N, C-alpha and C positions, 0 to 999 in steps of 0.2 A: 134831567134824570136819564139814565142809560136805558136803551131799549134792546130787547132780546127777541130772537125769533120765537114764535109760538110753538109749543110742543104739548103733546097730550099722551100720557101713558095709557089712557083708556081706549085709544083708537085700535081698530082691528085692521090687520093686514094679512091677506092670504098670499102665501108664497108657494107657487107650484114647484114640486120637487120630484124629479124622476130619478129613482135610485140608481138605475143603470148608468146615468150620466155622471154620477159622483165619483166613480173610480176611473181615473184617467190612465191611459196607456203610458207605460214608462215608470209607474209607481210601484212600490213594494206590494201594496194591497191588490193591484191589478194582477201582478205575477202570482201572488198567493191564490187568488181566486181562480186564475187560469189553470194553475197546476192542480188544484184540488178538483176542479171540474173536468179537466181533460187528461191529466197524466197519472193520477193515482187510482188504484183499483179500490173503489169504495164498496164493492160487493162484499168485502170482508165484514162489514158491519151488519149486513142484512140478517145473517144467521142469529144475531144477538137479539133481534126484535121478534116478539111472538104476539103480534097484534093484528094478524091477518083477518080474523073473523070477528073478534071482539076486542074491546078496549079502545082507548082514545088514540087518534093518530099521533105518531111520534114526530119530533123535529127531525128533519133530514140531517143525517150525520155529517154531510158535506157542509151544511151551514154551521153546525156546532164546531166542526174542525176549523173552519175559517175564522170564526170569532175567537176561539181559544188560541190559535196560533198567532193571530194578529195581536191579541191582548198580550201574549207572552213576548212578542217582539217589541211591545211598548213598555214592558216591565210590569204589566198588570197580571198578577197571578191569583188574586182573590176572586172566587166565583161571584161574590156579591158585587165587587167592583166591575167585573165583566158584564154582569146583568145591568148594572147602572149605566155603563158605557153604551150598551145596546139601546137604552132608552134616551140617552142624551147626546151621543156623538154621531154625527152624520155618517162617518165611515163605518162605524159598527152597525148602524141602522142599515146601511147599504149591504154590507157583507152578510147580515142576518136576514135580509129582505124584510126588515122591520117586524120580525116575528117576536122579538123581545122574550127570549126564554128566561124562565125563573132561575135564580141562583142555584137552587137545589138540582135542577135539570142539568145545569152546566157542571156542577160538582160531581154529579153521578156519572155523567158522560166521561169526565176526566178519569175518575177512579175505576169505573167498570170497563172502559175501553182502552186503558193504557196499554194492554198487551196487543191490541189491534192497531193502535195508532203508531207505535214505534216501528213495526215492520213496514209500514207504508213508505217510510223514508229509505229503507234498504233497497226499494225499487229504484231509487235514484243513485245509490252508491255504485261507483265503478262506471257509471255512464259518462259519456263525453259531455262536457258542458254544452248546453243547448241555449240558443239565444232567442229571446222574445223580441217583439217589436219595441221600439222606443227605448232600447238600451237596458233591458233587464236580462239577467243571466242566472242560472241555477246549476249547482253541482253538488253531489254527495250530501244532500239534505241541508246544505247551507245556502242561504240566499245572498246574492251580492248585487249591489247597485253599481253599475259600471258607467263609465263615461261614454257618452254617445259617440264621441270622436274615435275612441279606441276601446272596443268592448273587451279586450284582454288585458287592459291596464287597470287593475282594481286597486284603489287605495286601501291601505291596511285598516283604516277606521270604518270602512264601509261594510265589513262583513257582519252579518247577523246570523247567528246559528240558533236553531231551536233545540231546546232540551227541556223536559218537564222538571219543575222544581222538586227537590227531594221531599219525601213524605216524612 
C-alpha cells in the first residue's frame, strides 16, 4: 500500500509579516507609494474634511489614493472589488497599511474627490522624467517600468497610464 506524508489542515501556523517589507524597490507599487508620499501635494484633500473637533477620524487620502490607483492599474475599478483586495491581497494590505476601508468609503472618495485627484497629476506634466532607484521612472502622469540597464529605453507594452473610468 502506498504511503504519503502526513498533513493536517487543522494545524496553526503564525507567519510574521511586516508590511513595509512587502513593497520592493523597483516595482510599480513602490514607485506609486513613493510618488504619493513624497511628490504629490496631498494638502488639496484636507479642506474637504470637516472632522477636526467632532466626527470619526477619516482614512488618510494618501492611502485611499494609493489603493485606488493601484487597483486601476490592475484593471480593478469596482469599489467592492478594491475593498475585497484590501482584505485578501498582501500588496493592497501593504498600500492601505491594513486599514481595510469599506467599499462605500472607496466609492465616495472616488466620486467626491475626482476634481481633486485629477489636478494632482498635472503637477507631473511637463516635468522632466525623474528616475527612482531600481529602475522606475515617471513622466506626465504615466508610469513606466524601465529596463535597469537602460532607463531611457522603454518597451511599448510597459506603459501604464492612469485614467478614471467613465461614469
